[in-house]
All heavy atoms as a GROMACS GRO file, in nm:
protein
  606
    1MET      N    1  -1.832   1.009  -0.223
    1MET     CA    2  -1.818   0.863  -0.233
    1MET      C    3  -1.712   0.831  -0.123
    1MET      O    4  -1.607   0.888  -0.116
    1MET     CB    5  -1.772   0.825  -0.368
    1MET     CG    6  -1.748   0.681  -0.384
    1MET     SD    7  -1.718   0.640  -0.561
    1MET     CE    8  -1.552   0.574  -0.545
    2SER      N    9  -1.738   0.731  -0.050
    2SER     CA   10  -1.654   0.675   0.053
    2SER      C   11  -1.549   0.590  -0.008
    2SER      O   12  -1.571   0.515  -0.095
    2SER     CB   13  -1.739   0.596   0.157
    2SER     OG   14  -1.657   0.548   0.253
    3THR      N   15  -1.426   0.605   0.053
    3THR     CA   16  -1.311   0.525   0.017
    3THR      C   17  -1.332   0.387   0.070
    3THR      O   18  -1.361   0.373   0.192
    3THR     CB   19  -1.178   0.588   0.055
    3THR    OG1   20  -1.178   0.723  -0.007
    3THR    CG2   21  -1.058   0.501   0.006
    4THR      N   22  -1.306   0.276  -0.009
    4THR     CA   23  -1.320   0.143   0.042
    4THR      C   24  -1.191   0.079   0.034
    4THR      O   25  -1.095   0.120  -0.045
    4THR     CB   26  -1.415   0.069  -0.048
    4THR    OG1   27  -1.364   0.070  -0.191
    4THR    CG2   28  -1.567   0.129  -0.042
    5PRO      N   29  -1.169  -0.037   0.099
    5PRO     CA   30  -1.049  -0.116   0.089
    5PRO      C   31  -1.020  -0.159  -0.058
    5PRO      O   32  -0.905  -0.163  -0.105
    5PRO     CB   33  -1.065  -0.229   0.184
    5PRO     CG   34  -1.168  -0.181   0.282
    5PRO     CD   35  -1.245  -0.087   0.208
    6GLU      N   36  -1.136  -0.183  -0.132
    6GLU     CA   37  -1.113  -0.235  -0.269
    6GLU      C   38  -1.064  -0.117  -0.363
    6GLU      O   39  -0.975  -0.138  -0.444
    6GLU     CB   40  -1.250  -0.277  -0.320
    6GLU     CG   41  -1.304  -0.400  -0.254
    6GLU     CD   42  -1.365  -0.381  -0.110
    6GLU    OE1   43  -1.404  -0.274  -0.080
    6GLU    OE2   44  -1.381  -0.485  -0.037
    7LEU      N   45  -1.109   0.005  -0.328
    7LEU     CA   46  -1.041   0.122  -0.409
    7LEU      C   47  -0.901   0.135  -0.378
    7LEU      O   48  -0.830   0.158  -0.473
    7LEU     CB   49  -1.122   0.248  -0.370
    7LEU     CG   50  -1.262   0.274  -0.440
    7LEU    CD1   51  -1.328   0.398  -0.377
    7LEU    CD2   52  -1.241   0.292  -0.589
    8ILE      N   53  -0.857   0.128  -0.256
    8ILE     CA   54  -0.717   0.146  -0.226
    8ILE      C   55  -0.640   0.040  -0.279
    8ILE      O   56  -0.533   0.054  -0.336
    8ILE     CB   57  -0.709   0.159  -0.068
    8ILE    CG1   58  -0.770   0.294  -0.020
    8ILE    CG2   59  -0.557   0.161  -0.028
    8ILE    CD1   60  -0.774   0.300   0.127
    9HIS      N   61  -0.697  -0.083  -0.276
    9HIS     CA   62  -0.633  -0.201  -0.340
    9HIS      C   63  -0.603  -0.167  -0.491
    9HIS      O   64  -0.489  -0.186  -0.548
    9HIS     CB   65  -0.720  -0.324  -0.322
    9HIS     CG   66  -0.646  -0.452  -0.372
    9HIS    ND1   67  -0.628  -0.475  -0.508
    9HIS    CD2   68  -0.598  -0.556  -0.304
    9HIS    CE1   69  -0.573  -0.595  -0.508
    9HIS    NE2   70  -0.551  -0.643  -0.389
   10GLY      N   71  -0.700  -0.113  -0.556
   10GLY     CA   72  -0.690  -0.084  -0.697
   10GLY      C   73  -0.592   0.026  -0.723
   10GLY      O   74  -0.507   0.012  -0.815
   11TYR      N   75  -0.591   0.125  -0.637
   11TYR     CA   76  -0.491   0.242  -0.654
   11TYR      C   77  -0.352   0.189  -0.641
   11TYR      O   78  -0.268   0.225  -0.724
   11TYR     CB   79  -0.512   0.346  -0.545
   11TYR     CG   80  -0.647   0.417  -0.549
   11TYR    CD1   81  -0.704   0.470  -0.436
   11TYR    CD2   82  -0.725   0.428  -0.669
   11TYR    CE1   83  -0.827   0.544  -0.432
   11TYR    CE2   84  -0.854   0.499  -0.672
   11TYR     CZ   85  -0.895   0.545  -0.544
   11TYR     OH   86  -1.012   0.615  -0.551
   12ILE      N   87  -0.324   0.108  -0.533
   12ILE     CA   88  -0.187   0.058  -0.507
   12ILE      C   89  -0.144  -0.033  -0.622
   12ILE      O   90  -0.035  -0.020  -0.676
   12ILE     CB   91  -0.173  -0.013  -0.369
   12ILE    CG1   92  -0.204   0.095  -0.258
   12ILE    CG2   93  -0.037  -0.078  -0.360
   12ILE    CD1   94  -0.213   0.040  -0.117
   13SER      N   95  -0.232  -0.129  -0.654
   13SER     CA   96  -0.192  -0.221  -0.758
   13SER      C   97  -0.165  -0.160  -0.898
   13SER      O   98  -0.090  -0.210  -0.976
   13SER     CB   99  -0.290  -0.345  -0.772
   13SER     OG  100  -0.422  -0.295  -0.800
   14ALA      N  101  -0.238  -0.048  -0.924
   14ALA     CA  102  -0.227   0.019  -1.048
   14ALA      C  103  -0.092   0.095  -1.061
   14ALA      O  104  -0.033   0.114  -1.163
   14ALA     CB  105  -0.339   0.119  -1.073
   15GLY      N  106  -0.032   0.130  -0.945
   15GLY     CA  107   0.090   0.211  -0.940
   15GLY      C  108   0.215   0.142  -0.890
   15GLY      O  109   0.319   0.196  -0.901
   16LEU      N  110   0.192   0.021  -0.848
   16LEU     CA  111   0.310  -0.055  -0.791
   16LEU      C  112   0.287  -0.202  -0.815
   16LEU      O  113   0.183  -0.262  -0.789
   16LEU     CB  114   0.312  -0.031  -0.642
   16LEU     CG  115   0.418  -0.096  -0.552
   16LEU    CD1  116   0.561  -0.026  -0.603
   16LEU    CD2  117   0.405  -0.066  -0.419
   17ALA      N  118   0.393  -0.270  -0.874
   17ALA     CA  119   0.383  -0.416  -0.904
   17ALA      C  120   0.385  -0.491  -0.767
   17ALA      O  121   0.486  -0.492  -0.700
   17ALA     CB  122   0.497  -0.456  -0.996
   18CYS      N  123   0.279  -0.554  -0.744
   18CYS     CA  124   0.271  -0.638  -0.616
   18CYS      C  125   0.251  -0.772  -0.644
   18CYS      O  126   0.180  -0.816  -0.736
   18CYS     CB  127   0.152  -0.583  -0.534
   18CYS     SG  128   0.150  -0.412  -0.493
   19THR      N  129   0.318  -0.862  -0.564
   19THR     CA  130   0.296  -1.010  -0.571
   19THR      C  131   0.188  -1.056  -0.476
   19THR      O  132   0.129  -1.161  -0.486
   19THR     CB  133   0.420  -1.091  -0.545
   19THR    OG1  134   0.477  -1.051  -0.415
   19THR    CG2  135   0.530  -1.062  -0.655
   20HIS      N  136   0.158  -0.967  -0.377
   20HIS     CA  137   0.052  -0.996  -0.279
   20HIS      C  138   0.011  -0.858  -0.226
   20HIS      O  139   0.093  -0.772  -0.188
   20HIS     CB  140   0.113  -1.083  -0.164
   20HIS     CG  141  -0.002  -1.127  -0.063
   20HIS    ND1  142  -0.095  -1.233  -0.088
   20HIS    CD2  143  -0.039  -1.069   0.058
   20HIS    CE1  144  -0.170  -1.236   0.011
   20HIS    NE2  145  -0.146  -1.141   0.100
   21LEU      N  146  -0.119  -0.842  -0.201
   21LEU     CA  147  -0.166  -0.716  -0.156
   21LEU      C  148  -0.306  -0.740  -0.078
   21LEU      O  149  -0.394  -0.800  -0.136
   21LEU     CB  150  -0.194  -0.623  -0.276
   21LEU     CG  151  -0.256  -0.482  -0.248
   21LEU    CD1  152  -0.164  -0.411  -0.149
   21LEU    CD2  153  -0.273  -0.404  -0.374
   22GLU      N  154  -0.310  -0.696   0.045
   22GLU     CA  155  -0.438  -0.712   0.121
   22GLU      C  156  -0.460  -0.563   0.180
   22GLU      O  157  -0.362  -0.510   0.232
   22GLU     CB  158  -0.415  -0.805   0.238
   22GLU     CG  159  -0.388  -0.950   0.203
   22GLU     CD  160  -0.353  -1.030   0.327
   22GLU    OE1  161  -0.398  -1.003   0.441
   22GLU    OE2  162  -0.280  -1.131   0.313
   23VAL      N  163  -0.582  -0.528   0.172
   23VAL     CA  164  -0.617  -0.404   0.226
   23VAL      C  165  -0.752  -0.418   0.311
   23VAL      O  166  -0.849  -0.474   0.255
   23VAL     CB  167  -0.645  -0.285   0.121
   23VAL    CG1  168  -0.679  -0.157   0.188
   23VAL    CG2  169  -0.526  -0.274   0.035
   24GLU      N  170  -0.750  -0.372   0.437
   24GLU     CA  171  -0.866  -0.378   0.514
   24GLU      C  172  -0.893  -0.236   0.578
   24GLU      O  173  -0.797  -0.158   0.587
   24GLU     CB  174  -0.850  -0.485   0.630
   24GLU     CG  175  -0.826  -0.619   0.589
   24GLU     CD  176  -0.784  -0.708   0.715
   24GLU    OE1  177  -0.742  -0.656   0.812
   24GLU    OE2  178  -0.793  -0.830   0.700
   25GLY      N  179  -1.011  -0.211   0.608
   25GLY     CA  180  -1.043  -0.082   0.670
   25GLY      C  181  -1.188  -0.056   0.681
   25GLY      O  182  -1.279  -0.119   0.639
   26ASP      N  183  -1.220   0.058   0.750
   26ASP     CA  184  -1.356   0.099   0.783
   26ASP      C  185  -1.410   0.223   0.714
   26ASP      O  186  -1.505   0.277   0.747
   26ASP     CB  187  -1.362   0.115   0.930
   26ASP     CG  188  -1.281   0.225   0.983
   26ASP    OD1  189  -1.218   0.303   0.904
   26ASP    OD2  190  -1.269   0.250   1.107
   27GLY      N  191  -1.330   0.266   0.611
   27GLY     CA  192  -1.372   0.381   0.538
   27GLY      C  193  -1.286   0.507   0.579
   27GLY      O  194  -1.279   0.609   0.504
   28ARG      N  195  -1.227   0.504   0.687
   28ARG     CA  196  -1.136   0.611   0.736
   28ARG      C  197  -1.000   0.558   0.767
   28ARG      O  198  -0.894   0.630   0.739
   28ARG     CB  199  -1.197   0.686   0.856
   28ARG     CG  200  -1.322   0.756   0.821
   28ARG     CD  201  -1.362   0.844   0.943
   28ARG     NE  202  -1.280   0.954   0.983
   28ARG     CZ  203  -1.261   1.067   0.929
   28ARG    NH1  204  -1.327   1.098   0.815
   28ARG    NH2  205  -1.172   1.159   0.980
   29HIS      N  206  -0.988   0.448   0.838
   29HIS     CA  207  -0.860   0.393   0.873
   29HIS      C  208  -0.836   0.264   0.798
   29HIS      O  209  -0.934   0.182   0.800
   29HIS     CB  210  -0.854   0.374   1.024
   29HIS     CG  211  -0.884   0.498   1.114
   29HIS    ND1  212  -1.001   0.540   1.147
   29HIS    CD2  213  -0.796   0.594   1.148
   29HIS    CE1  214  -0.996   0.655   1.200
   29HIS    NE2  215  -0.867   0.691   1.201
   30PHE      N  216  -0.723   0.246   0.746
   30PHE     CA  217  -0.688   0.128   0.665
   30PHE      C  218  -0.560   0.064   0.709
   30PHE      O  219  -0.470   0.136   0.755
   30PHE     CB  220  -0.694   0.168   0.514
   30PHE     CG  221  -0.823   0.220   0.463
   30PHE    CD1  222  -0.842   0.361   0.466
   30PHE    CD2  223  -0.917   0.142   0.417
   30PHE    CE1  224  -0.948   0.420   0.423
   30PHE    CE2  225  -1.035   0.193   0.372
   30PHE     CZ  226  -1.057   0.333   0.375
   31ASN      N  227  -0.556  -0.072   0.686
   31ASN     CA  228  -0.436  -0.145   0.710
   31ASN      C  229  -0.400  -0.216   0.575
   31ASN      O  230  -0.493  -0.275   0.512
   31ASN     CB  231  -0.448  -0.252   0.817
   31ASN     CG  232  -0.463  -0.187   0.953
   31ASN    OD1  233  -0.390  -0.112   0.994
   31ASN    ND2  234  -0.581  -0.219   1.016
   32ALA      N  235  -0.273  -0.214   0.527
   32ALA     CA  236  -0.237  -0.283   0.414
   32ALA      C  237  -0.109  -0.365   0.431
   32ALA      O  238  -0.024  -0.325   0.504
   32ALA     CB  239  -0.216  -0.172   0.306
   33LEU      N  240  -0.122  -0.481   0.378
   33LEU     CA  241   0.003  -0.571   0.363
   33LEU      C  242   0.038  -0.574   0.223
   33LEU      O  243  -0.036  -0.612   0.132
   33LEU     CB  244  -0.032  -0.712   0.409
   33LEU     CG  245   0.078  -0.818   0.372
   33LEU    CD1  246   0.196  -0.776   0.453
   33LEU    CD2  247   0.024  -0.956   0.418
   34ILE      N  248   0.155  -0.517   0.187
   34ILE     CA  249   0.196  -0.489   0.046
   34ILE      C  250   0.333  -0.570   0.025
   34ILE      O  251   0.423  -0.544   0.093
   34ILE     CB  252   0.221  -0.345   0.022
   34ILE    CG1  253   0.088  -0.269   0.050
   34ILE    CG2  254   0.252  -0.319  -0.128
   34ILE    CD1  255   0.112  -0.120   0.074
   35VAL      N  256   0.329  -0.653  -0.071
   35VAL     CA  257   0.439  -0.739  -0.102
   35VAL      C  258   0.491  -0.705  -0.250
   35VAL      O  259   0.403  -0.728  -0.342
   35VAL     CB  260   0.417  -0.895  -0.089
   35VAL    CG1  261   0.539  -0.967  -0.124
   35VAL    CG2  262   0.369  -0.922   0.047
   36SER      N  263   0.601  -0.650  -0.261
   36SER     CA  264   0.649  -0.601  -0.396
   36SER      C  265   0.799  -0.626  -0.414
   36SER      O  266   0.880  -0.601  -0.320
   36SER     CB  267   0.613  -0.456  -0.410
   36SER     OG  268   0.673  -0.411  -0.540
   37PRO      N  269   0.842  -0.681  -0.528
   37PRO     CA  270   0.986  -0.678  -0.556
   37PRO      C  271   1.050  -0.540  -0.564
   37PRO      O  272   1.169  -0.523  -0.541
   37PRO     CB  273   1.001  -0.756  -0.694
   37PRO     CG  274   0.856  -0.751  -0.749
   37PRO     CD  275   0.763  -0.730  -0.641
   38ALA      N  276   0.969  -0.442  -0.576
   38ALA     CA  277   1.022  -0.304  -0.588
   38ALA      C  278   1.085  -0.255  -0.447
   38ALA      O  279   1.160  -0.166  -0.442
   38ALA     CB  280   0.917  -0.202  -0.627
   39PHE      N  281   1.047  -0.331  -0.343
   39PHE     CA  282   1.093  -0.291  -0.216
   39PHE      C  283   1.237  -0.342  -0.186
   39PHE      O  284   1.297  -0.314  -0.077
   39PHE     CB  285   0.999  -0.347  -0.102
   39PHE     CG  286   0.860  -0.288  -0.103
   39PHE    CD1  287   0.760  -0.367  -0.059
   39PHE    CD2  288   0.839  -0.162  -0.149
   39PHE    CE1  289   0.629  -0.309  -0.071
   39PHE    CE2  290   0.710  -0.110  -0.150
   39PHE     CZ  291   0.604  -0.184  -0.105
   40ALA      N  292   1.292  -0.431  -0.263
   40ALA     CA  293   1.419  -0.504  -0.245
   40ALA      C  294   1.529  -0.385  -0.224
   40ALA      O  295   1.540  -0.298  -0.303
   40ALA     CB  296   1.451  -0.589  -0.354
   41GLY      N  297   1.605  -0.407  -0.119
   41GLY     CA  298   1.724  -0.309  -0.090
   41GLY      C  299   1.675  -0.169  -0.044
   41GLY      O  300   1.764  -0.083  -0.033
   42LYS      N  301   1.548  -0.158  -0.015
   42LYS     CA  302   1.500  -0.022   0.035
   42LYS      C  303   1.459  -0.027   0.180
   42LYS      O  304   1.419  -0.132   0.239
   42LYS     CB  305   1.383   0.018  -0.050
   42LYS     CG  306   1.406   0.047  -0.195
   42LYS     CD  307   1.296   0.109  -0.267
   42LYS     CE  308   1.335   0.152  -0.404
   42LYS     NZ  309   1.427   0.079  -0.479
   43ARG      N  310   1.490   0.085   0.253
   43ARG     CA  311   1.456   0.098   0.397
   43ARG      C  312   1.303   0.118   0.394
   43ARG      O  313   1.236   0.147   0.301
   43ARG     CB  314   1.522   0.215   0.450
   43ARG     CG  315   1.673   0.198   0.451
   43ARG     CD  316   1.754   0.315   0.529
   43ARG     NE  317   1.689   0.446   0.520
   43ARG     CZ  318   1.721   0.548   0.420
   43ARG    NH1  319   1.817   0.507   0.333
   43ARG    NH2  320   1.660   0.659   0.416
   44MET      N  321   1.246   0.101   0.520
   44MET     CA  322   1.100   0.114   0.536
   44MET      C  323   1.049   0.245   0.484
   44MET      O  324   0.949   0.249   0.420
   44MET     CB  325   1.064   0.094   0.678
   44MET     CG  326   0.912   0.095   0.710
   44MET     SD  327   0.846   0.060   0.865
   44MET     CE  328   0.958   0.124   0.981
   45ILE      N  329   1.112   0.365   0.508
   45ILE     CA  330   1.060   0.488   0.463
   45ILE      C  331   1.061   0.491   0.316
   45ILE      O  332   0.965   0.549   0.255
   45ILE     CB  333   1.145   0.603   0.530
   45ILE    CG1  334   1.078   0.750   0.485
   45ILE    CG2  335   1.284   0.608   0.485
   45ILE    CD1  336   0.944   0.761   0.566
   46GLN      N  337   1.157   0.434   0.250
   46GLN     CA  338   1.154   0.433   0.103
   46GLN      C  339   1.046   0.351   0.052
   46GLN      O  340   0.992   0.388  -0.056
   46GLN     CB  341   1.301   0.382   0.051
   46GLN     CG  342   1.401   0.476   0.088
   46GLN     CD  343   1.545   0.410   0.052
   46GLN    OE1  344   1.576   0.300   0.098
   46GLN    NE2  345   1.631   0.495  -0.008
   47ARG      N  346   1.022   0.237   0.116
   47ARG     CA  347   0.909   0.152   0.074
   47ARG      C  348   0.779   0.230   0.088
   47ARG      O  349   0.695   0.216  -0.002
   47ARG     CB  350   0.904   0.029   0.164
   47ARG     CG  351   1.031  -0.064   0.138
   47ARG     CD  352   1.028  -0.182   0.234
   47ARG     NE  353   1.147  -0.262   0.217
   47ARG     CZ  354   1.162  -0.386   0.260
   47ARG    NH1  355   1.059  -0.445   0.318
   47ARG    NH2  356   1.264  -0.456   0.232
   48HIS      N  357   0.756   0.292   0.200
   48HIS     CA  358   0.636   0.370   0.218
   48HIS      C  359   0.620   0.483   0.115
   48HIS      O  360   0.506   0.511   0.066
   48HIS     CB  361   0.629   0.424   0.362
   48HIS     CG  362   0.603   0.322   0.464
   48HIS    ND1  363   0.570   0.347   0.594
   48HIS    CD2  364   0.612   0.186   0.458
   48HIS    CE1  365   0.543   0.236   0.659
   48HIS    NE2  366   0.580   0.137   0.580
   49GLN      N  367   0.732   0.536   0.078
   49GLN     CA  368   0.734   0.655  -0.022
   49GLN      C  369   0.677   0.590  -0.158
   49GLN      O  370   0.611   0.670  -0.232
   49GLN     CB  371   0.874   0.721  -0.038
   49GLN     CG  372   0.897   0.807   0.083
   49GLN     CD  373   1.040   0.855   0.082
   49GLN    OE1  374   1.135   0.797   0.025
   49GLN    NE2  375   1.063   0.965   0.151
   50LEU      N  376   0.719   0.474  -0.194
   50LEU     CA  377   0.674   0.415  -0.322
   50LEU      C  378   0.527   0.392  -0.315
   50LEU      O  379   0.453   0.407  -0.417
   50LEU     CB  380   0.748   0.274  -0.342
   50LEU     CG  381   0.895   0.275  -0.382
   50LEU    CD1  382   0.944   0.142  -0.374
   50LEU    CD2  383   0.897   0.340  -0.518
   51VAL      N  384   0.471   0.346  -0.193
   51VAL     CA  385   0.326   0.336  -0.192
   51VAL      C  386   0.255   0.468  -0.192
   51VAL      O  387   0.153   0.485  -0.269
   51VAL     CB  388   0.286   0.258  -0.053
   51VAL    CG1  389   0.140   0.246  -0.034
   51VAL    CG2  390   0.360   0.120  -0.047
   52TYR      N  391   0.308   0.562  -0.125
   52TYR     CA  392   0.248   0.701  -0.133
   52TYR      C  393   0.247   0.758  -0.272
   52TYR      O  394   0.157   0.825  -0.320
   52TYR     CB  395   0.320   0.797  -0.031
   52TYR     CG  396   0.312   0.775   0.105
   52TYR    CD1  397   0.424   0.790   0.194
   52TYR    CD2  398   0.190   0.728   0.163
   52TYR    CE1  399   0.404   0.765   0.331
   52TYR    CE2  400   0.179   0.705   0.297
   52TYR     CZ  401   0.290   0.718   0.384
   52TYR     OH  402   0.277   0.692   0.518
   53ALA      N  403   0.348   0.732  -0.348
   53ALA     CA  404   0.366   0.769  -0.487
   53ALA      C  405   0.251   0.706  -0.579
   53ALA      O  406   0.192   0.770  -0.661
   53ALA     CB  407   0.496   0.742  -0.547
   54ALA      N  408   0.228   0.582  -0.549
   54ALA     CA  409   0.122   0.503  -0.612
   54ALA      C  410  -0.015   0.562  -0.580
   54ALA      O  411  -0.096   0.573  -0.666
   54ALA     CB  412   0.122   0.351  -0.586
   55LEU      N  413  -0.027   0.610  -0.458
   55LEU     CA  414  -0.163   0.664  -0.415
   55LEU      C  415  -0.176   0.809  -0.460
   55LEU      O  416  -0.284   0.856  -0.477
   55LEU     CB  417  -0.176   0.657  -0.264
   55LEU     CG  418  -0.187   0.510  -0.205
   55LEU    CD1  419  -0.177   0.512  -0.055
   55LEU    CD2  420  -0.322   0.447  -0.257
   56GLY      N  421  -0.073   0.879  -0.477
   56GLY     CA  422  -0.066   1.013  -0.517
   56GLY      C  423  -0.151   1.111  -0.423
   56GLY      O  424  -0.137   1.093  -0.302
   57ASP      N  425  -0.224   1.197  -0.486
   57ASP     CA  426  -0.303   1.297  -0.407
   57ASP      C  427  -0.415   1.228  -0.325
   57ASP      O  428  -0.472   1.291  -0.222
   57ASP     CB  429  -0.372   1.405  -0.500
   57ASP     CG  430  -0.268   1.497  -0.550
   57ASP    OD1  431  -0.154   1.502  -0.495
   57ASP    OD2  432  -0.291   1.561  -0.665
   58ARG      N  433  -0.449   1.112  -0.355
   58ARG     CA  434  -0.553   1.042  -0.279
   58ARG      C  435  -0.515   1.028  -0.129
   58ARG      O  436  -0.595   1.017  -0.047
   58ARG     CB  437  -0.583   0.897  -0.334
   58ARG     CG  438  -0.642   0.902  -0.463
   58ARG     CD  439  -0.662   0.767  -0.528
   58ARG     NE  440  -0.700   0.770  -0.660
   58ARG     CZ  441  -0.619   0.751  -0.766
   58ARG    NH1  442  -0.492   0.728  -0.743
   58ARG    NH2  443  -0.669   0.755  -0.891
   59MET      N  444  -0.384   1.018  -0.109
   59MET     CA  445  -0.338   1.004   0.028
   59MET      C  446  -0.379   1.126   0.116
   59MET      O  447  -0.409   1.106   0.240
   59MET     CB  448  -0.182   0.989   0.034
   59MET     CG  449  -0.130   0.928   0.162
   59MET     SD  450  -0.189   0.771   0.193
   59MET     CE  451  -0.196   0.780   0.376
   60ARG      N  452  -0.373   1.240   0.062
   60ARG     CA  453  -0.423   1.360   0.128
   60ARG      C  454  -0.572   1.386   0.126
   60ARG      O  455  -0.634   1.424   0.224
   60ARG     CB  456  -0.357   1.490   0.069
   60ARG     CG  457  -0.212   1.503   0.105
   60ARG     CD  458  -0.157   1.634   0.067
   60ARG     NE  459  -0.196   1.682  -0.071
   60ARG     CZ  460  -0.126   1.671  -0.179
   60ARG    NH1  461  -0.008   1.608  -0.167
   60ARG    NH2  462  -0.170   1.709  -0.295
   61GLU      N  463  -0.634   1.348   0.012
   61GLU     CA  464  -0.768   1.382  -0.007
   61GLU      C  465  -0.878   1.279   0.038
   61GLU      O  466  -0.977   1.312   0.093
   61GLU     CB  467  -0.801   1.417  -0.152
   61GLU     CG  468  -0.716   1.534  -0.196
   61GLU     CD  469  -0.706   1.552  -0.348
   61GLU    OE1  470  -0.782   1.475  -0.415
   61GLU    OE2  471  -0.639   1.634  -0.396
   62GLU      N  472  -0.845   1.150   0.014
   62GLU     CA  473  -0.938   1.046   0.046
   62GLU      C  474  -0.901   0.955   0.162
   62GLU      O  475  -0.994   0.902   0.229
   62GLU     CB  476  -0.955   0.957  -0.080
   62GLU     CG  477  -1.008   1.022  -0.207
   62GLU     CD  478  -1.001   0.931  -0.322
   62GLU    OE1  479  -1.033   0.804  -0.302
   62GLU    OE2  480  -0.984   0.972  -0.441
   63ILE      N  481  -0.776   0.934   0.180
   63ILE     CA  482  -0.732   0.839   0.273
   63ILE      C  483  -0.684   0.905   0.409
   63ILE      O  484  -0.587   0.981   0.396
   63ILE     CB  485  -0.632   0.742   0.218
   63ILE    CG1  486  -0.682   0.678   0.089
   63ILE    CG2  487  -0.583   0.639   0.319
   63ILE    CD1  488  -0.572   0.622   0.006
   64HIS      N  489  -0.749   0.898   0.518
   64HIS     CA  490  -0.714   0.970   0.628
   64HIS      C  491  -0.603   0.897   0.712
   64HIS      O  492  -0.517   0.964   0.774
   64HIS     CB  493  -0.837   0.982   0.711
   64HIS     CG  494  -0.948   1.057   0.652
   64HIS    ND1  495  -0.931   1.199   0.635
   64HIS    CD2  496  -1.059   1.019   0.582
   64HIS    CE1  497  -1.040   1.246   0.571
   64HIS    NE2  498  -1.120   1.140   0.534
   65ALA      N  499  -0.600   0.765   0.715
   65ALA     CA  500  -0.504   0.688   0.796
   65ALA      C  501  -0.475   0.554   0.720
   65ALA      O  502  -0.573   0.480   0.696
   65ALA     CB  503  -0.548   0.663   0.934
   66LEU      N  504  -0.356   0.535   0.688
   66LEU     CA  505  -0.309   0.406   0.618
   66LEU      C  506  -0.189   0.356   0.697
   66LEU      O  507  -0.084   0.407   0.699
   66LEU     CB  508  -0.282   0.427   0.484
   66LEU     CG  509  -0.225   0.308   0.397
   66LEU    CD1  510  -0.338   0.193   0.393
   66LEU    CD2  511  -0.191   0.343   0.263
   67SER      N  512  -0.211   0.245   0.758
   67SER     CA  513  -0.099   0.159   0.823
   67SER      C  514  -0.047   0.059   0.725
   67SER      O  515  -0.135  -0.017   0.672
   67SER     CB  516  -0.149   0.097   0.950
   67SER     OG  517  -0.053   0.034   1.018
   68MET      N  518   0.080   0.056   0.700
   68MET     CA  519   0.132  -0.037   0.599
   68MET      C  520   0.238  -0.131   0.660
   68MET      O  521   0.317  -0.095   0.746
   68MET     CB  522   0.203   0.041   0.493
   68MET     CG  523   0.125   0.128   0.400
   68MET     SD  524   0.220   0.203   0.289
   68MET     CE  525   0.236   0.365   0.364
   69LYS      N  526   0.234  -0.256   0.606
   69LYS     CA  527   0.339  -0.348   0.628
   69LYS      C  528   0.393  -0.378   0.493
   69LYS      O  529   0.317  -0.425   0.404
   69LYS     CB  530   0.291  -0.473   0.699
   69LYS     CG  531   0.408  -0.572   0.730
   69LYS     CD  532   0.355  -0.683   0.818
   69LYS     CE  533   0.478  -0.767   0.860
   69LYS     NZ  534   0.438  -0.874   0.941
   70THR      N  535   0.513  -0.337   0.468
   70THR     CA  536   0.564  -0.354   0.331
   70THR      C  537   0.686  -0.452   0.330
   70THR      O  538   0.782  -0.440   0.410
   70THR     CB  539   0.626  -0.214   0.280
   70THR    OG1  540   0.717  -0.165   0.381
   70THR    CG2  541   0.519  -0.117   0.261
   71LEU      N  542   0.675  -0.554   0.248
   71LEU     CA  543   0.766  -0.672   0.241
   71LEU      C  544   0.814  -0.703   0.099
   71LEU      O  545   0.733  -0.678   0.005
   71LEU     CB  546   0.708  -0.792   0.303
   71LEU     CG  547   0.650  -0.791   0.444
   71LEU    CD1  548   0.576  -0.913   0.486
   71LEU    CD2  549   0.773  -0.770   0.543
   72THR      N  550   0.929  -0.752   0.092
   72THR     CA  551   0.978  -0.806  -0.036
   72THR      C  552   0.905  -0.950  -0.050
   72THR      O  553   0.869  -0.998   0.053
   72THR     CB  554   1.125  -0.819  -0.052
   72THR    OG1  555   1.172  -0.915   0.042
   72THR    CG2  556   1.195  -0.686  -0.038
   73PRO      N  557   0.904  -1.011  -0.170
   73PRO     CA  558   0.852  -1.152  -0.166
   73PRO      C  559   0.933  -1.246  -0.086
   73PRO      O  560   0.883  -1.329  -0.025
   73PRO     CB  561   0.871  -1.181  -0.324
   73PRO     CG  562   0.850  -1.044  -0.394
   73PRO     CD  563   0.923  -0.948  -0.303
   74GLU      N  564   1.069  -1.221  -0.081
   74GLU     CA  565   1.151  -1.309  -0.001
   74GLU      C  566   1.112  -1.291   0.148
   74GLU      O  567   1.100  -1.395   0.226
   74GLU     CB  568   1.299  -1.283  -0.017
   74GLU     CG  569   1.344  -1.310  -0.157
   74GLU     CD  570   1.299  -1.214  -0.269
   74GLU    OE1  571   1.274  -1.099  -0.229
   74GLU    OE2  572   1.305  -1.250  -0.379
   75GLU      N  573   1.096  -1.176   0.194
   75GLU     CA  574   1.058  -1.148   0.336
   75GLU      C  575   0.916  -1.207   0.358
   75GLU      O  576   0.892  -1.267   0.479
   75GLU     CB  577   1.058  -0.992   0.365
   75GLU     CG  578   1.193  -0.930   0.370
   75GLU     CD  579   1.190  -0.785   0.362
   75GLU    OE1  580   1.081  -0.725   0.324
   75GLU    OE2  581   1.291  -0.720   0.402
   76TYR      N  582   0.825  -1.195   0.279
   76TYR     CA  583   0.692  -1.251   0.287
   76TYR      C  584   0.698  -1.404   0.301
   76TYR      O  585   0.617  -1.467   0.388
   76TYR     CB  586   0.605  -1.207   0.174
   76TYR     CG  587   0.461  -1.246   0.186
   76TYR    CD1  588   0.381  -1.197   0.289
   76TYR    CD2  589   0.403  -1.335   0.092
   76TYR    CE1  590   0.245  -1.242   0.310
   76TYR    CE2  591   0.276  -1.372   0.101
   76TYR     CZ  592   0.197  -1.321   0.218
   76TYR     OH  593   0.061  -1.364   0.216
   77GLN      N  594   0.777  -1.470   0.225
   77GLN     CA  595   0.795  -1.614   0.226
   77GLN      C  596   0.855  -1.664   0.352
   77GLN      O  597   0.815  -1.761   0.405
   77GLN     CB  598   0.877  -1.667   0.105
   77GLN     CG  599   0.836  -1.626  -0.033
   77GLN     CD  600   0.717  -1.709  -0.082
   77GLN    OE1  601   0.715  -1.838  -0.059
   77GLN    NE2  602   0.630  -1.660  -0.155
   78GLY      N  603   0.950  -1.579   0.410
   78GLY     CA  604   1.027  -1.632   0.515
   78GLY      C  605   0.953  -1.618   0.649
   78GLY      O  606   0.977  -1.664   0.746
   0.00000   0.00000   0.00000
């Protein structure tokens, strides 16, 4: 089964509280805009680690490339 943007959206939203989430991709390479209050006070690497934790083993097995933009709700508004 091919990984779709909708599947990745579901994986992320199930593991991370998001106020806004967009995922686009072609089945191998994906781009995500992730807005979560959990990112407050965290550096970019820490934010990405939260997303990787939500994706779990899928990051190694199903998702070959994921480019992320991670923002707090305040950063997204601004």
